[in-house]
PDB file of N, CA, C, O and CB in Angstrom:
ATOM      1  N   MET A   1     103.493  86.136 126.580  1.00  0.00           N
ATOM      2  CA  MET A   1     102.956  86.765 125.388  1.00  0.00           C
ATOM      3  C   MET A   1     102.928  85.726 124.259  1.00  0.00           C
ATOM      4  O   MET A   1     103.884  84.974 124.068  1.00  0.00           O
ATOM      5  CB  MET A   1     103.802  88.017 124.985  1.00  0.00           C
ATOM      6  N   ARG A   2     101.841  85.700 123.534  1.00  0.00           N
ATOM      7  CA  ARG A   2     101.699  84.789 122.409  1.00  0.00           C
ATOM      8  C   ARG A   2     102.285  85.432 121.156  1.00  0.00           C
ATOM      9  O   ARG A   2     101.980  86.582 120.841  1.00  0.00           O
ATOM     10  CB  ARG A   2     100.216  84.412 122.189  1.00  0.00           C
ATOM     11  N   PHE A   3     103.121  84.690 120.447  1.00  0.00           N
ATOM     12  CA  PHE A   3     103.664  85.197 119.200  1.00  0.00           C
ATOM     13  C   PHE A   3     102.983  84.571 117.992  1.00  0.00           C
ATOM     14  O   PHE A   3     102.959  85.169 116.917  1.00  0.00           O
ATOM     15  CB  PHE A   3     105.152  84.947 119.142  1.00  0.00           C
ATOM     16  N   TRP A   4     102.432  83.378 118.156  1.00  0.00           N
ATOM     17  CA  TRP A   4     101.799  82.673 117.038  1.00  0.00           C
ATOM     18  C   TRP A   4     100.288  82.805 117.148  1.00  0.00           C
ATOM     19  O   TRP A   4      99.708  82.527 118.197  1.00  0.00           O
ATOM     20  CB  TRP A   4     102.217  81.176 117.013  1.00  0.00           C
ATOM     21  N   ILE A   5      99.663  83.224 116.072  1.00  0.00           N
ATOM     22  CA  ILE A   5      98.213  83.308 116.023  1.00  0.00           C
ATOM     23  C   ILE A   5      97.716  82.444 114.877  1.00  0.00           C
ATOM     24  O   ILE A   5      98.443  82.193 113.916  1.00  0.00           O
ATOM     25  CB  ILE A   5      97.740  84.778 115.860  1.00  0.00           C
ATOM     26  N   GLN A   6      96.490  81.996 114.981  1.00  0.00           N
ATOM     27  CA  GLN A   6      95.888  81.208 113.919  1.00  0.00           C
ATOM     28  C   GLN A   6      94.943  82.093 113.125  1.00  0.00           C
ATOM     29  O   GLN A   6      94.066  82.749 113.686  1.00  0.00           O
ATOM     30  CB  GLN A   6      95.145  79.976 114.490  1.00  0.00           C
ATOM     31  N   CYS A   7      95.132  82.103 111.816  1.00  0.00           N
ATOM     32  CA  CYS A   7      94.253  82.826 110.904  1.00  0.00           C
ATOM     33  C   CYS A   7      93.728  81.835 109.871  1.00  0.00           C
ATOM     34  O   CYS A   7      94.119  80.668 109.857  1.00  0.00           O
ATOM     35  CB  CYS A   7      95.000  84.023 110.216  1.00  0.00           C
ATOM     36  N   THR A   8      92.846  82.313 109.015  1.00  0.00           N
ATOM     37  CA  THR A   8      92.257  81.473 107.969  1.00  0.00           C
ATOM     38  C   THR A   8      92.648  82.030 106.611  1.00  0.00           C
ATOM     39  O   THR A   8      92.356  83.183 106.294  1.00  0.00           O
ATOM     40  CB  THR A   8      90.707  81.399 108.108  1.00  0.00           C
ATOM     41  N   ARG A   9      93.314  81.200 105.808  1.00  0.00           N
ATOM     42  CA  ARG A   9      93.686  81.630 104.457  1.00  0.00           C
ATOM     43  C   ARG A   9      92.435  81.977 103.672  1.00  0.00           C
ATOM     44  O   ARG A   9      91.477  81.205 103.648  1.00  0.00           O
ATOM     45  CB  ARG A   9      94.498  80.532 103.725  1.00  0.00           C
ATOM     46  N   PHE A  10      92.444  83.141 103.029  1.00  0.00           N
ATOM     47  CA  PHE A  10      91.286  83.589 102.277  1.00  0.00           C
ATOM     48  C   PHE A  10      90.994  82.654 101.109  1.00  0.00           C
ATOM     49  O   PHE A  10      89.840  82.295 100.873  1.00  0.00           O
ATOM     50  CB  PHE A  10      91.501  85.010 101.775  1.00  0.00           C
ATOM     51  N   GLU A  11      92.034  82.259 100.377  1.00  0.00           N
ATOM     52  CA  GLU A  11      91.850  81.471  99.157  1.00  0.00           C
ATOM     53  C   GLU A  11      91.320  80.063  99.414  1.00  0.00           C
ATOM     54  O   GLU A  11      90.504  79.557  98.643  1.00  0.00           O
ATOM     55  CB  GLU A  11      93.152  81.381  98.418  1.00  0.00           C
ATOM     56  N   THR A  12      91.780  79.427 100.496  1.00  0.00           N
ATOM     57  CA  THR A  12      91.466  78.014 100.717  1.00  0.00           C
ATOM     58  C   THR A  12      90.566  77.750 101.913  1.00  0.00           C
ATOM     59  O   THR A  12      89.953  76.686 102.003  1.00  0.00           O
ATOM     60  CB  THR A  12      92.726  77.252 100.889  1.00  0.00           C
ATOM     61  N   GLY A  13      90.477  78.711 102.838  1.00  0.00           N
ATOM     62  CA  GLY A  13      89.719  78.481 104.066  1.00  0.00           C
ATOM     63  C   GLY A  13      90.458  77.610 105.063  1.00  0.00           C
ATOM     64  O   GLY A  13      89.888  77.216 106.080  1.00  0.00           O
ATOM     65  N   GLN A  14      91.719  77.303 104.789  1.00  0.00           N
ATOM     66  CA  GLN A  14      92.516  76.457 105.678  1.00  0.00           C
ATOM     67  C   GLN A  14      93.180  77.310 106.753  1.00  0.00           C
ATOM     68  O   GLN A  14      93.564  78.451 106.495  1.00  0.00           O
ATOM     69  CB  GLN A  14      93.581  75.670 104.879  1.00  0.00           C
ATOM     70  N   PRO A  15      93.315  76.760 107.954  1.00  0.00           N
ATOM     71  CA  PRO A  15      93.996  77.505 109.015  1.00  0.00           C
ATOM     72  C   PRO A  15      95.492  77.612 108.733  1.00  0.00           C
ATOM     73  O   PRO A  15      96.091  76.723 108.127  1.00  0.00           O
ATOM     74  CB  PRO A  15      93.764  76.835 110.377  1.00  0.00           C
ATOM     75  N   ILE A  16      96.078  78.711 109.183  1.00  0.00           N
ATOM     76  CA  ILE A  16      97.522  78.926 109.073  1.00  0.00           C
ATOM     77  C   ILE A  16      97.979  79.611 110.351  1.00  0.00           C
ATOM     78  O   ILE A  16      97.287  80.478 110.885  1.00  0.00           O
ATOM     79  CB  ILE A  16      97.892  79.782 107.801  1.00  0.00           C
ATOM     80  N   HIS A  17      99.143  79.218 110.834  1.00  0.00           N
ATOM     81  CA  HIS A  17      99.712  79.848 112.024  1.00  0.00           C
ATOM     82  C   HIS A  17     100.741  80.869 111.571  1.00  0.00           C
ATOM     83  O   HIS A  17     101.606  80.577 110.746  1.00  0.00           O
ATOM     84  CB  HIS A  17     100.353  78.790 112.985  1.00  0.00           C
ATOM     85  N   ILE A  18     100.634  82.077 112.126  1.00  0.00           N
ATOM     86  CA  ILE A  18     101.476  83.195 111.726  1.00  0.00           C
ATOM     87  C   ILE A  18     102.172  83.744 112.954  1.00  0.00           C
ATOM     88  O   ILE A  18     101.552  83.922 114.003  1.00  0.00           O
ATOM     89  CB  ILE A  18     100.651  84.298 111.019  1.00  0.00           C
ATOM     90  N   ASN A  19     103.461  84.012 112.822  1.00  0.00           N
ATOM     91  CA  ASN A  19     104.198  84.672 113.887  1.00  0.00           C
ATOM     92  C   ASN A  19     103.904  86.166 113.778  1.00  0.00           C
ATOM     93  O   ASN A  19     104.401  86.833 112.870  1.00  0.00           O
ATOM     94  CB  ASN A  19     105.745  84.375 113.797  1.00  0.00           C
ATOM     95  N   ILE A  20     103.104  86.688 114.694  1.00  0.00           N
ATOM     96  CA  ILE A  20     102.648  88.079 114.621  1.00  0.00           C
ATOM     97  C   ILE A  20     103.822  89.045 114.701  1.00  0.00           C
ATOM     98  O   ILE A  20     103.719  90.171 114.216  1.00  0.00           O
ATOM     99  CB  ILE A  20     101.648  88.375 115.744  1.00  0.00           C
ATOM    100  N   ALA A  21     104.938  88.633 115.303  1.00  0.00           N
ATOM    101  CA  ALA A  21     106.102  89.502 115.398  1.00  0.00           C
ATOM    102  C   ALA A  21     106.723  89.774 114.024  1.00  0.00           C
ATOM    103  O   ALA A  21     107.463  90.745 113.865  1.00  0.00           O
ATOM    104  CB  ALA A  21     107.139  88.882 116.324  1.00  0.00           C
ATOM    105  N   LEU A  22     106.431  88.935 113.040  1.00  0.00           N
ATOM    106  CA  LEU A  22     106.995  89.107 111.701  1.00  0.00           C
ATOM    107  C   LEU A  22     106.089  89.895 110.768  1.00  0.00           C
ATOM    108  O   LEU A  22     106.466  90.172 109.629  1.00  0.00           O
ATOM    109  CB  LEU A  22     107.285  87.766 111.096  1.00  0.00           C
ATOM    110  N   VAL A  23     104.885  90.262 111.241  1.00  0.00           N
ATOM    111  CA  VAL A  23     103.955  91.023 110.407  1.00  0.00           C
ATOM    112  C   VAL A  23     104.319  92.498 110.507  1.00  0.00           C
ATOM    113  O   VAL A  23     104.308  93.083 111.590  1.00  0.00           O
ATOM    114  CB  VAL A  23     102.469  90.781 110.841  1.00  0.00           C
ATOM    115  N   GLY A  24     104.643  93.092 109.353  1.00  0.00           N
ATOM    116  CA  GLY A  24     105.027  94.496 109.325  1.00  0.00           C
ATOM    117  C   GLY A  24     103.850  95.433 109.182  1.00  0.00           C
ATOM    118  O   GLY A  24     103.878  96.556 109.687  1.00  0.00           O
ATOM    119  N   SER A  25     102.793  94.969 108.483  1.00  0.00           N
ATOM    120  CA  SER A  25     101.603  95.812 108.315  1.00  0.00           C
ATOM    121  C   SER A  25     100.399  94.955 107.983  1.00  0.00           C
ATOM    122  O   SER A  25     100.530  93.819 107.527  1.00  0.00           O
ATOM    123  CB  SER A  25     101.825  96.868 107.212  1.00  0.00           C
ATOM    124  N   MET A  26      99.210  95.525 108.223  1.00  0.00           N
ATOM    125  CA  MET A  26      97.948  94.882 107.881  1.00  0.00           C
ATOM    126  C   MET A  26      97.083  95.901 107.171  1.00  0.00           C
ATOM    127  O   MET A  26      97.049  97.071 107.551  1.00  0.00           O
ATOM    128  CB  MET A  26      97.230  94.316 109.146  1.00  0.00           C
ATOM    129  N   SER A  27      96.383  95.458 106.138  1.00  0.00           N
ATOM    130  CA  SER A  27      95.444  96.348 105.447  1.00  0.00           C
ATOM    131  C   SER A  27      94.253  95.531 104.983  1.00  0.00           C
ATOM    132  O   SER A  27      94.340  94.310 104.857  1.00  0.00           O
ATOM    133  CB  SER A  27      96.125  97.070 104.240  1.00  0.00           C
ATOM    134  N   ARG A  28      93.133  96.211 104.727  1.00  0.00           N
ATOM    135  CA  ARG A  28      91.930  95.529 104.242  1.00  0.00           C
ATOM    136  C   ARG A  28      91.803  95.742 102.745  1.00  0.00           C
ATOM    137  O   ARG A  28      92.085  96.821 102.225  1.00  0.00           O
ATOM    138  CB  ARG A  28      90.660  96.041 104.976  1.00  0.00           C
ATOM    139  N   ASP A  29      91.371  94.686 102.061  1.00  0.00           N
ATOM    140  CA  ASP A  29      91.073  94.730 100.636  1.00  0.00           C
ATOM    141  C   ASP A  29      89.747  94.010 100.458  1.00  0.00           C
ATOM    142  O   ASP A  29      89.720  92.805 100.209  1.00  0.00           O
ATOM    143  CB  ASP A  29      92.224  94.074  99.763  1.00  0.00           C
ATOM    144  N   GLY A  30      88.646  94.746 100.585  1.00  0.00           N
ATOM    145  CA  GLY A  30      87.325  94.123 100.525  1.00  0.00           C
ATOM    146  C   GLY A  30      87.130  93.204 101.711  1.00  0.00           C
ATOM    147  O   GLY A  30      87.194  93.642 102.860  1.00  0.00           O
ATOM    148  N   GLU A  31      86.892  91.930 101.437  1.00  0.00           N
ATOM    149  CA  GLU A  31      86.662  90.926 102.479  1.00  0.00           C
ATOM    150  C   GLU A  31      87.970  90.384 103.063  1.00  0.00           C
ATOM    151  O   GLU A  31      87.945  89.652 104.052  1.00  0.00           O
ATOM    152  CB  GLU A  31      85.837  89.777 101.917  1.00  0.00           C
ATOM    153  N   ARG A  32      89.084  90.727 102.474  1.00  0.00           N
ATOM    154  CA  ARG A  32      90.371  90.146 102.851  1.00  0.00           C
ATOM    155  C   ARG A  32      91.186  91.100 103.709  1.00  0.00           C
ATOM    156  O   ARG A  32      91.098  92.320 103.569  1.00  0.00           O
ATOM    157  CB  ARG A  32      91.162  89.764 101.611  1.00  0.00           C
ATOM    158  N   THR A  33      91.980  90.519 104.597  1.00  0.00           N
ATOM    159  CA  THR A  33      93.018  91.267 105.294  1.00  0.00           C
ATOM    160  C   THR A  33      94.338  90.823 104.694  1.00  0.00           C
ATOM    161  O   THR A  33      94.616  89.626 104.620  1.00  0.00           O
ATOM    162  CB  THR A  33      92.975  91.034 106.858  1.00  0.00           C
ATOM    163  N   VAL A  34      95.139  91.759 104.272  1.00  0.00           N
ATOM    164  CA  VAL A  34      96.438  91.464 103.675  1.00  0.00           C
ATOM    165  C   VAL A  34      97.502  91.715 104.732  1.00  0.00           C
ATOM    166  O   VAL A  34      97.654  92.832 105.226  1.00  0.00           O
ATOM    167  CB  VAL A  34      96.695  92.330 102.391  1.00  0.00           C
ATOM    168  N   LEU A  35      98.238  90.657 105.074  1.00  0.00           N
ATOM    169  CA  LEU A  35      99.332  90.772 106.030  1.00  0.00           C
ATOM    170  C   LEU A  35     100.626  90.841 105.239  1.00  0.00           C
ATOM    171  O   LEU A  35     100.916  89.945 104.446  1.00  0.00           O
ATOM    172  CB  LEU A  35      99.346  89.575 107.045  1.00  0.00           C
ATOM    173  N   ALA A  36     101.404  91.893 105.444  1.00  0.00           N
ATOM    174  CA  ALA A  36     102.703  92.039 104.794  1.00  0.00           C
ATOM    175  C   ALA A  36     103.774  91.776 105.840  1.00  0.00           C
ATOM    176  O   ALA A  36     103.751  92.348 106.930  1.00  0.00           O
ATOM    177  CB  ALA A  36     102.872  93.460 104.149  1.00  0.00           C
ATOM    178  N   PHE A  37     104.699  90.914 105.497  1.00  0.00           N
ATOM    179  CA  PHE A  37     105.727  90.516 106.446  1.00  0.00           C
ATOM    180  C   PHE A  37     106.945  91.415 106.350  1.00  0.00           C
ATOM    181  O   PHE A  37     107.225  91.977 105.292  1.00  0.00           O
ATOM    182  CB  PHE A  37     106.127  89.074 106.217  1.00  0.00           C
ATOM    183  N   VAL A  38     107.675  91.553 107.458  1.00  0.00           N
ATOM    184  CA  VAL A  38     108.886  92.354 107.486  1.00  0.00           C
ATOM    185  C   VAL A  38     109.950  91.665 106.640  1.00  0.00           C
ATOM    186  O   VAL A  38     109.923  90.449 106.452  1.00  0.00           O
ATOM    187  CB  VAL A  38     109.383  92.567 108.941  1.00  0.00           C
ATOM    188  N   GLY A  39     110.864  92.447 106.145  1.00  0.00           N
ATOM    189  CA  GLY A  39     111.937  91.902 105.318  1.00  0.00           C
ATOM    190  C   GLY A  39     111.844  92.418 103.903  1.00  0.00           C
ATOM    191  O   GLY A  39     110.897  93.119 103.547  1.00  0.00           O
ATOM    192  N   GLY A  40     112.825  92.072 103.099  1.00  0.00           N
ATOM    193  CA  GLY A  40     112.924  92.610 101.753  1.00  0.00           C
ATOM    194  C   GLY A  40     112.241  91.815 100.675  1.00  0.00           C
ATOM    195  O   GLY A  40     112.257  92.231  99.517  1.00  0.00           O
ATOM    196  N   ASP A  41     111.627  90.663 101.006  1.00  0.00           N
ATOM    197  CA  ASP A  41     111.063  89.830  99.940  1.00  0.00           C
ATOM    198  C   ASP A  41     109.635  90.205  99.560  1.00  0.00           C
ATOM    199  O   ASP A  41     109.106  89.682  98.579  1.00  0.00           O
ATOM    200  CB  ASP A  41     111.097  88.393 100.355  1.00  0.00           C
ATOM    201  N   GLY A  42     109.001  91.097 100.315  1.00  0.00           N
ATOM    202  CA  GLY A  42     107.656  91.560  99.980  1.00  0.00           C
ATOM    203  C   GLY A  42     106.588  90.501 100.088  1.00  0.00           C
ATOM    204  O   GLY A  42     105.565  90.601  99.410  1.00  0.00           O
ATOM    205  N   GLN A  43     106.784  89.478 100.920  1.00  0.00           N
ATOM    206  CA  GLN A  43     105.816  88.392 101.054  1.00  0.00           C
ATOM    207  C   GLN A  43     104.551  88.887 101.739  1.00  0.00           C
ATOM    208  O   GLN A  43     104.616  89.611 102.733  1.00  0.00           O
ATOM    209  CB  GLN A  43     106.421  87.220 101.839  1.00  0.00           C
ATOM    210  N   THR A  44     103.399  88.491 101.203  1.00  0.00           N
ATOM    211  CA  THR A  44     102.110  88.811 101.815  1.00  0.00           C
ATOM    212  C   THR A  44     101.273  87.550 101.882  1.00  0.00           C
ATOM    213  O   THR A  44     101.543  86.566 101.193  1.00  0.00           O
ATOM    214  CB  THR A  44     101.369  89.923 101.022  1.00  0.00           C
ATOM    215  N   ILE A  45     100.249  87.595 102.724  1.00  0.00           N
ATOM    216  CA  ILE A  45      99.273  86.523 102.798  1.00  0.00           C
ATOM    217  C   ILE A  45      97.920  87.165 103.035  1.00  0.00           C
ATOM    218  O   ILE A  45      97.824  88.169 103.742  1.00  0.00           O
ATOM    219  CB  ILE A  45      99.625  85.489 103.923  1.00  0.00           C
ATOM    220  N   GLU A  46      96.869  86.596 102.450  1.00  0.00           N
ATOM    221  CA  GLU A  46      95.517  87.122 102.619  1.00  0.00           C
ATOM    222  C   GLU A  46      94.735  86.190 103.531  1.00  0.00           C
ATOM    223  O   GLU A  46      94.699  84.977 103.321  1.00  0.00           O
ATOM    224  CB  GLU A  46      94.801  87.282 101.247  1.00  0.00           C
ATOM    225  N   VAL A  47      94.098  86.786 104.567  1.00  0.00           N
ATOM    226  CA  VAL A  47      93.325  86.014 105.538  1.00  0.00           C
ATOM    227  C   VAL A  47      91.944  86.627 105.681  1.00  0.00           C
ATOM    228  O   VAL A  47      91.705  87.751 105.240  1.00  0.00           O
ATOM    229  CB  VAL A  47      94.045  85.961 106.908  1.00  0.00           C
ATOM    230  N   THR A  48      91.032  85.880 106.303  1.00  0.00           N
ATOM    231  CA  THR A  48      89.653  86.344 106.434  1.00  0.00           C
ATOM    232  C   THR A  48      89.423  87.199 107.676  1.00  0.00           C
ATOM    233  O   THR A  48      88.501  88.015 107.697  1.00  0.00           O
ATOM    234  CB  THR A  48      88.724  85.165 106.461  1.00  0.00           C
ATOM    235  N   GLU A  49      90.246  87.026 108.715  1.00  0.00           N
ATOM    236  CA  GLU A  49      90.056  87.777 109.950  1.00  0.00           C
ATOM    237  C   GLU A  49      90.353  89.259 109.716  1.00  0.00           C
ATOM    238  O   GLU A  49      91.185  89.614 108.880  1.00  0.00           O
ATOM    239  CB  GLU A  49      90.958  87.215 111.072  1.00  0.00           C
ATOM    240  N   THR A  50      89.661  90.113 110.466  1.00  0.00           N
ATOM    241  CA  THR A  50      89.920  91.554 110.365  1.00  0.00           C
ATOM    242  C   THR A  50      91.169  91.895 111.179  1.00  0.00           C
ATOM    243  O   THR A  50      91.544  91.143 112.078  1.00  0.00           O
ATOM    244  CB  THR A  50      88.689  92.384 110.864  1.00  0.00           C
ATOM    245  N   PRO A  51      91.818  93.027 110.871  1.00  0.00           N
ATOM    246  CA  PRO A  51      92.957  93.442 111.703  1.00  0.00           C
ATOM    247  C   PRO A  51      92.580  93.578 113.176  1.00  0.00           C
ATOM    248  O   PRO A  51      93.377  93.244 114.052  1.00  0.00           O
ATOM    249  CB  PRO A  51      93.517  94.764 111.198  1.00  0.00           C
ATOM    250  N   GLU A  52      91.369  94.066 113.455  1.00  0.00           N
ATOM    251  CA  GLU A  52      90.923  94.205 114.842  1.00  0.00           C
ATOM    252  C   GLU A  52      90.859  92.853 115.545  1.00  0.00           C
ATOM    253  O   GLU A  52      91.247  92.736 116.708  1.00  0.00           O
ATOM    254  CB  GLU A  52      89.554  94.883 114.893  1.00  0.00           C
ATOM    255  N   HIS A  53      90.373  91.836 114.846  1.00  0.00           N
ATOM    256  CA  HIS A  53      90.303  90.496 115.429  1.00  0.00           C
ATOM    257  C   HIS A  53      91.706  89.950 115.677  1.00  0.00           C
ATOM    258  O   HIS A  53      91.976  89.376 116.731  1.00  0.00           O
ATOM    259  CB  HIS A  53      89.511  89.543 114.510  1.00  0.00           C
ATOM    260  N   ILE A  54      92.586  90.129 114.713  1.00  0.00           N
ATOM    261  CA  ILE A  54      93.961  89.638 114.863  1.00  0.00           C
ATOM    262  C   ILE A  54      94.628  90.296 116.068  1.00  0.00           C
ATOM    263  O   ILE A  54      95.277  89.612 116.860  1.00  0.00           O
ATOM    264  CB  ILE A  54      94.785  89.910 113.578  1.00  0.00           C
ATOM    265  N   LEU A  55      94.480  91.600 116.217  1.00  0.00           N
ATOM    266  CA  LEU A  55      95.088  92.297 117.347  1.00  0.00           C
ATOM    267  C   LEU A  55      94.451  91.895 118.667  1.00  0.00           C
ATOM    268  O   LEU A  55      95.152  91.771 119.671  1.00  0.00           O
ATOM    269  CB  LEU A  55      94.977  93.797 117.160  1.00  0.00           C
ATOM    270  N   ALA A  56      93.131  91.687 118.691  1.00  0.00           N
ATOM    271  CA  ALA A  56      92.450  91.261 119.915  1.00  0.00           C
ATOM    272  C   ALA A  56      92.933  89.887 120.358  1.00  0.00           C
ATOM    273  O   ALA A  56      93.110  89.645 121.552  1.00  0.00           O
ATOM    274  CB  ALA A  56      90.933  91.242 119.705  1.00  0.00           C
ATOM    275  N   VAL A  57      93.146  88.986 119.399  1.00  0.00           N
ATOM    276  CA  VAL A  57      93.644  87.648 119.737  1.00  0.00           C
ATOM    277  C   VAL A  57      95.040  87.748 120.334  1.00  0.00           C
ATOM    278  O   VAL A  57      95.367  87.046 121.291  1.00  0.00           O
ATOM    279  CB  VAL A  57      93.657  86.732 118.487  1.00  0.00           C
ATOM    280  N   HIS A  58      95.863  88.627 119.762  1.00  0.00           N
ATOM    281  CA  HIS A  58      97.249  88.744 120.221  1.00  0.00           C
ATOM    282  C   HIS A  58      97.385  89.595 121.481  1.00  0.00           C
ATOM    283  O   HIS A  58      98.107  89.224 122.407  1.00  0.00           O
ATOM    284  CB  HIS A  58      98.104  89.331 119.122  1.00  0.00           C
ATOM    285  N   LEU A  59      96.702  90.724 121.518  1.00  0.00           N
ATOM    286  CA  LEU A  59      96.872  91.667 122.619  1.00  0.00           C
ATOM    287  C   LEU A  59      95.779  91.611 123.668  1.00  0.00           C
ATOM    288  O   LEU A  59      95.916  92.206 124.737  1.00  0.00           O
ATOM    289  CB  LEU A  59      96.948  93.038 122.082  1.00  0.00           C
ATOM    290  N   GLY A  60      94.692  90.903 123.376  1.00  0.00           N
ATOM    291  CA  GLY A  60      93.563  90.862 124.286  1.00  0.00           C
ATOM    292  C   GLY A  60      92.527  91.899 123.878  1.00  0.00           C
ATOM    293  O   GLY A  60      92.819  92.812 123.105  1.00  0.00           O
ATOM    294  N   ALA A  61      91.343  91.756 124.389  1.00  0.00           N
ATOM    295  CA  ALA A  61      90.259  92.677 124.053  1.00  0.00           C
ATOM    296  C   ALA A  61      90.586  94.068 124.586  1.00  0.00           C
ATOM    297  O   ALA A  61      91.129  94.204 125.683  1.00  0.00           O
ATOM    298  CB  ALA A  61      88.907  92.175 124.630  1.00  0.00           C
ATOM    299  N   PRO A  62      90.253  95.111 123.806  1.00  0.00           N
ATOM    300  CA  PRO A  62      90.523  96.478 124.286  1.00  0.00           C
ATOM    301  C   PRO A  62      89.633  96.817 125.475  1.00  0.00           C
ATOM    302  O   PRO A  62      88.501  96.345 125.584  1.00  0.00           O
ATOM    303  CB  PRO A  62      90.303  97.506 123.153  1.00  0.00           C
ATOM    304  N   ALA A  63      90.170  97.638 126.354  1.00  0.00           N
ATOM    305  CA  ALA A  63      89.414  98.064 127.544  1.00  0.00           C
ATOM    306  C   ALA A  63      88.291  98.995 127.116  1.00  0.00           C
ATOM    307  O   ALA A  63      88.434  99.780 126.178  1.00  0.00           O
ATOM    308  CB  ALA A  63      90.344  98.770 128.582  1.00  0.00           C
ATOM    309  N   ALA A  64      87.182  98.892 127.815  1.00  0.00           N
ATOM    310  CA  ALA A  64      86.031  99.769 127.527  1.00  0.00           C
ATOM    311  C   ALA A  64      86.336 101.175 128.026  1.00  0.00           C
ATOM    312  O   ALA A  64      86.945 101.357 129.081  1.00  0.00           O
ATOM    313  CB  ALA A  64      84.721  99.223 128.192  1.00  0.00           C
ATOM    314  N   ALA A  65      85.906 102.156 127.258  1.00  0.00           N
ATOM    315  CA  ALA A  65      86.101 103.559 127.654  1.00  0.00           C
ATOM    316  C   ALA A  65      85.183 103.890 128.832  1.00  0.00           C
ATOM    317  O   ALA A  65      84.041 103.431 128.866  1.00  0.00           O
ATOM    318  CB  ALA A  65      85.821 104.523 126.453  1.00  0.00           C
ATOM    319  N   PRO A  66      85.661 104.677 129.793  1.00  0.00           N
ATOM    320  CA  PRO A  66      84.814 105.007 130.959  1.00  0.00           C
ATOM    321  C   PRO A  66      83.683 105.931 130.594  1.00  0.00           C
ATOM    322  O   PRO A  66      82.885 106.301 131.455  1.00  0.00           O
ATOM    323  CB  PRO A  66      85.642 105.645 132.057  1.00  0.00           C
TER     324      PRO A  66
END
């Protein structure tokens, strides 16, 4: 299982590697996906990929419905 995924920082367009196991939630804000990390510090990061893309990269493409 892959724990590290590559996303693109919204502000700079630079790639960043994120440990998906540390992401507590994902939400959309217009063109941005906001990743909130687990823990008490409230750290977030904004990336360009959609939550669906992030999950597909980590979990694989969803199976087609019969």
